[in-house]
C-alpha positions in Angstrom: -17.4 43.5 -21.1 -18.2 42.8 -24.7 -21.4 40.6 -24.9 -19.8 38.3 -27.4 -16.9 37.8 -25.1 -19.1 36.6 -22.2 -20.3 33.0 -22.0 -22.1 33.1 -18.6 -22.7 35.0 -15.4 -22.1 34.0 -11.7 -25.5 34.1 -9.9 -24.8 32.4 -6.5 -22.7 29.9 -4.6 -19.4 29.7 -2.7 -15.7 29.2 -3.6 -16.1 25.4 -4.1 -19.6 25.5 -5.7 -20.4 28.5 -7.9 -23.5 28.6 -10.0 -23.1 30.1 -13.4 -26.0 30.8 -15.8 -24.9 29.9 -19.3 -25.5 32.3 -22.2 -27.9 30.6 -24.6 -25.6 30.6 -27.6 -22.4 29.8 -25.7 -22.6 26.1 -24.6 -20.4 25.2 -21.6 -19.0 21.7 -21.1 -17.9 19.7 -18.0 -14.2 20.4 -17.5 -14.3 23.9 -19.1 -12.0 26.5 -17.6 -13.7 29.9 -17.4 -12.1 33.2 -16.4 -13.6 36.1 -14.3 -11.7 39.3 -14.9 -11.5 41.7 -11.9 -9.6 44.8 -10.9 -7.1 42.8 -8.8 -6.5 40.1 -11.4 -8.3 37.0 -12.7 -10.0 34.1 -11.1 -10.0 30.8 -13.0 -13.1 28.6 -12.5 -13.6 25.0 -13.6 -16.9 23.5 -14.4 -17.7 20.1 -12.9 -21.4 19.7 -13.4 -24.3 21.0 -15.5 -28.1 21.1 -14.9 -31.2 22.7 -16.3 -32.7 25.9 -14.9 -36.1 27.5 -15.6 -38.2 30.3 -14.3 -41.3 28.1 -14.7 -42.1 25.8 -11.8 -41.6 22.1 -12.2 -45.3 21.5 -12.1 -45.8 24.0 -14.9 -43.1 22.3 -17.0 -44.7 18.9 -16.4 -48.0 20.3 -17.5 -46.6 21.9 -20.7 -44.6 18.8 -21.5 -47.7 16.6 -21.1 -49.7 18.8 -23.4 -46.9 18.7 -26.0 -46.5 14.9 -25.8 -50.3 14.4 -26.3 -50.4 16.8 -29.2 -52.2 19.6 -27.3 -50.6 23.0 -27.2 -47.4 24.4 -28.7 -44.7 23.5 -26.2 -42.4 26.2 -24.8 -42.0 28.4 -27.9 -44.4 31.0 -26.6 -42.5 31.8 -23.5 -39.1 33.1 -24.8 -37.0 30.0 -24.1 -33.7 31.9 -24.2 -34.8 33.8 -21.2 -37.0 31.5 -19.1 -35.2 28.2 -19.7 -31.5 27.9 -19.5 -28.5 25.8 -18.4 -26.6 26.2 -15.2 -23.0 25.3 -14.8 -21.6 24.3 -11.4 -18.0 25.4 -11.0 -15.2 25.8 -8.5 -12.5 28.4 -8.1 -9.1 26.9 -8.9 -6.7 29.8 -9.3 -6.2 33.5 -8.6 -3.8 35.5 -10.8 -3.0 38.8 -9.1 -2.6 41.9 -11.3 0.3 43.2 -9.1 2.8 40.4 -9.6 1.1 38.0 -12.1 1.8 35.1 -9.7 -0.7 32.2 -9.4 -2.3 31.7 -5.9 -4.9 29.5 -4.4 -8.2 31.5 -4.5 -9.1 33.0 -1.2 -11.8 35.4 -2.4 -15.2 34.9 -4.1 -15.6 36.0 -7.7 -17.8 39.1 -8.1 -21.5 38.6 -7.6 -23.3 38.6 -11.0 -19.8 38.8 -12.5 -19.5 37.8 -16.2 -17.2 34.9 -17.1 -15.5 34.1 -20.4 -13.6 31.2 -21.9 -9.9 30.6 -21.1 -7.6 32.1 -23.8 -3.9 31.4 -24.4 -2.9 34.8 -23.2 -4.4 34.0 -19.8 -1.6 31.4 -19.4 1.3 33.9 -19.8 2.2 33.4 -16.1 3.4 29.9 -17.0 7.0 29.2 -18.1 9.1 26.3 -19.2 11.0 24.7 -16.3 14.8 24.0 -16.3 14.3 20.2 -16.9 11.3 20.1 -19.1 9.0 17.1 -19.4 6.3 17.6 -22.0 2.9 16.0 -21.3 0.4 17.6 -23.6 -1.6 20.8 -24.3 -3.8 22.7 -21.9 -7.4 21.5 -22.3 -10.6 23.3 -21.5 -13.6 20.9 -21.7 -13.0 18.9 -24.9 -11.1 21.7 -26.6 -7.3 22.1 -26.4 -5.4 25.4 -26.5 -2.1 26.0 -28.3 -0.3 26.0 -24.9 2.1 23.2 -24.1 2.4 21.9 -20.6 5.8 21.0 -19.1 6.6 19.6 -15.7 10.0 19.6 -14.2 11.3 16.1 -14.9 13.8 16.0 -12.0 11.0 16.8 -9.5 8.3 14.6 -10.8 10.4 11.6 -11.7 12.2 11.5 -8.3 8.9 11.9 -6.4 7.1 9.2 -8.5 4.4 9.4 -11.1 1.1 7.4 -11.1 -0.8 6.9 -14.3 -4.2 5.5 -13.4 -6.8 4.6 -16.1 -9.0 1.9 -17.5 -8.0 0.0 -20.7 -7.9 2.0 -23.9 -7.6 5.5 -22.5 -4.1 6.1 -23.8 -1.8 5.2 -21.0 0.9 3.7 -23.3 0.6 6.6 -25.7 1.2 9.1 -22.8 4.3 7.2 -21.6 5.7 7.1 -25.1 5.1 10.9 -25.4 7.0 11.5 -22.1 9.9 9.2 -23.0 10.2 10.7 -26.5 10.6 14.2 -25.1 13.3 13.4 -22.6 15.0 10.7 -24.6 18.0 12.9 -25.5 18.2 14.7 -22.1 21.0 13.8 -19.8 19.2 14.9 -16.6 17.3 11.6 -16.4 17.9 8.0 -16.9 14.8 5.8 -17.5 14.4 2.0 -17.2 11.3 0.7 -19.0 10.0 -2.8 -18.2 8.1 -3.2 -21.4 5.6 -6.0 -20.7 4.0 -5.7 -24.1 7.0 -4.8 -26.3 5.3 -1.5 -27.5 7.8 1.2 -26.7 10.9 0.5 -28.8 9.0 0.2 -32.1 8.6 -2.5 -34.8 8.7 -2.6 -38.5 5.0 -1.8 -38.8 4.7 0.7 -35.8 6.5 3.8 -34.7 8.5 3.8 -31.5 11.3 5.4 -29.5 13.8 4.0 -32.1 12.5 6.6 -34.5 13.9 9.4 -32.4 16.8 11.2 -34.2 19.0 10.7 -31.1 18.0 7.1 -30.5 21.5 5.8 -31.5 23.1 7.9 -28.8 20.5 7.6 -25.9 18.3 4.6 -26.4 19.3 1.0 -25.5 17.1 -2.0 -26.2 17.3 -5.4 -24.6 15.1 -8.3 -25.8 15.1 -12.1 -25.8 14.7 -11.7 -29.5 16.5 -8.4 -30.4 16.0 -6.7 -33.7 17.2 -3.5 -35.3 20.2 -2.8 -33.1 19.0 -4.3 -29.8 21.0 -6.4 -27.4 20.1 -9.9 -26.4 18.5 -10.0 -22.9 20.4 -12.6 -21.0 21.1 -12.4 -17.2 23.8 -14.5 -15.7 22.7 -16.5 -12.6 25.7 -15.1 -10.7 24.1 -11.6 -10.9 21.2 -12.8 -8.8 21.1 -12.7 -5.0 18.6 -14.3 -2.6 17.4 -10.8 -1.7 16.3 -10.2 -5.3 13.4 -12.8 -4.8 12.2 -10.8 -1.8 8.5 -9.8 -2.3 8.5 -11.2 -5.9 7.5 -14.8 -4.9 6.2 -16.3 -1.8 8.9 -18.1 0.2 8.7 -20.0 3.4 11.2 -19.4 6.2 13.1 -22.7 5.6 13.3 -21.8 1.9 14.7 -18.3 2.7 17.2 -19.8 5.1 18.3 -22.3 2.5 18.9 -19.6 -0.1 20.8 -17.5 2.4 22.9 -20.4 3.5 23.8 -21.3 -0.1 24.7 -17.7 -0.9 26.8 -17.2 2.3 28.6 -20.4 1.6 29.1 -20.4 -2.2 28.5 -16.7 -3.0 27.8 -16.2 -6.7 27.5 -19.9 -7.4 24.6 -20.4 -4.9 21.9 -21.0 -7.5 24.1 -23.5 -9.4 24.8 -25.4 -6.1 21.0 -25.6 -5.3 20.2 -26.8 -8.9 23.0 -29.4 -9.2 22.9 -31.5 -6.0 22.2 -31.8 -2.3 25.9 -32.5 -1.4 26.9 -28.9 -0.9 23.9 -28.2 1.4 23.7 -31.2 3.7 22.1 -29.1 6.4 19.0 -28.3 4.2 16.2 -30.9 3.8 16.0 -32.3 0.3 12.3 -31.4 0.2 13.2 -27.7 0.6 15.8 -27.9 -2.1 13.3 -29.6 -4.5 10.8 -26.8 -3.9 13.4 -24.1 -4.6 14.4 -25.9 -7.8 10.8 -25.9 -8.9 10.6 -22.2 -8.2 13.8 -21.4 -10.1 12.4 -23.4 -13.0 9.0 -21.6 -12.9 10.5 -18.1 -12.5 13.9 -18.3 -14.2 13.2 -21.2 -16.5 16.5 -22.8 -15.4 17.0 -26.4 -14.5 19.8 -29.0 -14.2 19.9 -31.6 -17.0 21.2 -34.7 -15.3 21.9 -36.4 -18.7 24.7 -34.0 -19.8 25.3 -32.5 -16.3 24.6 -28.9 -17.4 22.3 -26.1 -16.3 19.9 -25.1 -19.0 17.4 -22.3 -19.5 14.0 -22.7 -21.2 13.6 -19.0 -22.1 17.2 -18.2 -22.9 17.0 -15.0 -20.7 19.0 -16.6 -17.9 22.3 -18.5 -18.2 25.2 -19.8 -16.1 27.7 -18.9 -18.8 26.4 -15.8 -20.6 25.3 -12.3 -19.6 27.8 -11.7 -16.8 28.0 -7.9 -17.6 24.3 -7.3 -18.6 23.2 -5.8 -15.3 26.3 -3.6 -14.9 25.9 -2.3 -18.4 22.3 -1.4 -17.9 23.1 0.4 -14.6 26.0 2.2 -16.2 23.8 3.4 -19.1 21.1 4.7 -16.7 23.7 6.5 -14.6 24.8 8.2 -17.9 21.2 9.5 -18.5 20.3 7.0 -21.1 16.9 5.3 -21.6 16.9 1.5 -21.4 13.9 -0.5 -22.7 13.8 -4.1 -21.6 11.4 -6.2 -23.6 9.8 -8.7 -21.1 6.8 -9.6 -23.2 7.7 -13.3 -23.5 8.8 -13.6 -19.8 6.7 -14.7 -16.9 5.5 -11.9 -14.6 7.9 -12.9 -11.8 10.9 -13.1 -14.2 10.1 -9.6 -15.5 9.8 -8.2 -12.0 13.0 -10.0 -10.8 15.1 -8.6 -13.7 13.7 -5.1 -13.0 14.3 -5.6 -9.2 17.9 -6.7 -9.7 18.6 -3.5 -11.7 16.7 -1.3 -9.3 18.4 -2.7 -6.3 21.9 -2.1 -7.8 20.9 1.4 -8.8 19.6 2.2 -5.3 22.9 0.8 -3.8 25.0 3.1 -6.1 22.9 6.2 -5.4 22.9 5.6 -1.6 26.7 5.4 -1.8 26.8 8.5 -3.9 24.8 10.4 -1.3 27.1 9.2 1.4 30.1 10.5 -0.6 28.3 13.8 -1.4 28.1 13.1 -5.2 24.4 12.5 -5.6 23.7 15.9 -7.1 26.1 15.0 -10.0 23.9 11.9 -11.0 20.8 12.1 -13.2 17.4 11.3 -11.7 16.2 7.7 -12.4 12.7 6.6 -13.2 11.6 3.0 -13.4 8.5 2.5 -15.7 6.4 -0.4 -14.6 3.2 -1.7 -16.1 0.4 -3.1 -14.0 2.0 -1.7 -10.8 -0.3 -3.7 -8.4 1.8 -6.8 -9.2 4.4 -5.4 -6.7 2.6 -2.6 -5.0 -0.8 -4.0 -4.1 -1.8 -4.4 -0.4 -2.4 -8.1 -1.0 1.1 -8.7 -2.6 2.9 -6.8 0.2 1.0 -8.7 2.9 1.5 -12.2 1.4 5.0 -11.7 -0.1 6.4 -8.9 2.0 8.1 -5.7 0.9 10.1 -5.7 -2.3 12.5 -3.3 -4.0 9.7 -1.5 -5.8 7.8 -0.7 -2.6 11.1 0.3 -1.0 11.7 2.8 -3.8 8.1 4.0 -3.6 8.7 4.9 0.1 12.2 6.2 0.2 13.5 6.4 -3.4 12.9 10.2 -3.6 15.7 10.8 -1.1 18.1 9.2 -3.6 16.7 10.6 -6.8 15.1 7.3 -7.9 11.4 7.1 -8.6 8.7 5.0 -10.1 6.4 5.7 -13.0 3.7 3.3 -12.1 0.9 2.5 -14.6 -2.3 0.8 -13.3 -5.9 0.1 -13.8 -6.5 -0.6 -10.1 -5.5 2.3 -7.9 -7.8 1.1 -5.1 -5.6 -2.0 -4.3 -2.5 0.1 -3.7 -2.0 1.1 0.0 -2.7 4.7 0.9 0.8 5.1 2.3 2.3 4.4 -1.1 -0.3 6.4 -3.0 0.5 9.4 -0.8 4.2 9.2 -2.0 3.1 9.3 -5.6 3.3 13.0 -5.8 2.3 13.4 -9.4 -0.8 11.7 -10.8 -1.7 11.9 -14.5 -5.3 10.8 -14.4 -7.0 9.5 -17.5 -10.6 8.4 -17.9 -12.1 5.8 -15.6 -15.7 4.5 -15.4 -15.2 2.6 -12.1 -16.4 4.7 -9.2 -14.2 2.9 -6.6 -11.1 3.6 -8.7 -12.0 7.3 -9.2 -12.6 7.6 -5.5 -9.1 6.2 -4.7 -7.4 8.6 -7.1 -9.4 11.5 -5.8 -8.6 10.8 -2.2 -4.8 10.6 -2.9 -4.6 13.6 -5.3 -2.3 16.5 -4.6 -5.2 19.0 -5.2 -8.8 18.9 -4.0 -10.5 16.8 -6.7 -13.5 16.0 -4.5 -15.9 17.5 -7.0 -14.2 16.1 -10.1 -15.7 12.6 -10.0 -18.0 13.2 -13.0 -15.2 15.1 -14.7 -12.8 12.1 -14.5 -15.5 9.7 -15.6 -16.2 11.8 -18.7 -12.6 12.0 -19.9 -12.2 10.7 -23.4 -9.2 8.9 -24.8 -6.2 11.1 -24.7 -7.7 13.5 -22.1 -6.2 13.7 -18.7 -5.9 15.7 -15.5 -2.5 16.3 -13.8 -2.6 16.5 -10.1 0.9 17.2 -8.7 2.7 18.8 -5.7 4.7 20.7 -8.4 1.7 22.5 -10.0 -0.5 25.2 -8.6 -3.7 23.6 -9.7 -5.0 20.4 -11.3 -4.2 20.9 -15.0 -6.5 19.4 -17.6 -4.5 18.4 -20.7 -5.0 16.9 -24.1 -2.3 14.3 -25.0 -1.3 14.2 -28.6 -0.9 11.0 -30.6 2.6 9.5 -30.5 2.5 8.9 -34.2 1.8 12.6 -34.8 4.7 13.6 -32.6 7.1 11.3 -34.5 5.8 12.6 -37.8 6.3 16.3 -36.8 9.6 15.7 -34.9 11.7 17.2 -37.7 9.6 20.4 -38.0 11.1 23.7 -36.6 10.2 24.1 -32.9 7.7 26.9 -32.1 7.3 29.1 -29.1 5.6 27.2 -26.4 4.1 28.0 -23.0 4.9 25.6 -20.2 4.0 25.2 -16.5 6.4 26.1 -13.7 7.0 23.2 -11.4 
């Protein structure tokens, strides 16, 4: 092998912990992917730790250092530092590409003893190809450097089997979601519902967003309490809400649940109005119970009965007893047609946001279950529901105190009906392991909290047990994809959304993608 091509040499170890001596003028980073060329193919190695090595004993180094610090002696210059003092990289085997068929396999052999390793090059990724339903997530990254090789996942697979995006604040979670939405916005194979808690996806007059996509008029629908630039007013009619929609969203006592069920079974779509207006229609229910429900409706929906003019009014204008009768049906229809619906919930209470999303999700799940019974499920697009701060509905504490909700139902069984969650969170550790296990794709961004890294690592699709330091060192826009639909955990560099928008009109180039 050409000396300039080599950046290190394997000197000892095992498949999960190989020790590589770094060449003095070829610095290796944590996260670097290295390649060992061999007769039967290539083995990919990933670096997860670095340490110093020396031929001089520690006592000798301490003695030399002390003399140098005190101004005695000349340090280490006299002992050929390039040869006697060096850096060791600790790596693991992550992939074996066989020469015979060029197919990626889990490594079952050790790299060659004293075998030279080189840096990953774009031509090493020729075994990757673009999937049928491409979802772009970024470029292949090795250490802090990115290659000109784009990574695609199969959108139908990863959306239906759920995506988890864990990271601390400021690591680029929203930027990643915008990149993903932008690249499937005009694709019919997926419908996506975005519960936008910060009103950051659609775009504003001073910031780029999905509305800047050239096909936004055909595929993007925006609902907001204060719509602008072609959006629709977000208003949900009270008749669209059922007692079951409150399940798991707010804490309800047994008498309160029974009162809601009685009102719905007796008055059907008018049940909320009956509870708000008077006690006459529900004589079997205690007035105290009805008063508590009225307070909950006021807190969550912002609706109350004005006794002065005998009308139901809404404080936040997002719920009404006269308007918005078709809103939910129109959103569901759009999603079933493969469109992307962004619902601005930034001015709503958490519970109101989750309730609106739950009503839509419940109706979608009902339609898709019916389609499966009729044998028509394959003709429908996959649906993904993007939810910020996922522990609000998926944490162990919420599920224990409030009970299961439509989001936890979808997390557990949605994949059977082509409906999945794209859950964004800072706190993976509070989500039950049974739900994390169902999140088959995790796009892991940087996280300094050890307990959160541990939770992600334990639930990852690949063995990331040695990647704790790697995850902690991820900078903004750097991520690791661990998925049931990839052969190995792929390190990626996520571009800036603003750059994607700026370059969107440029002619497309040949791209390398990952098979899912």
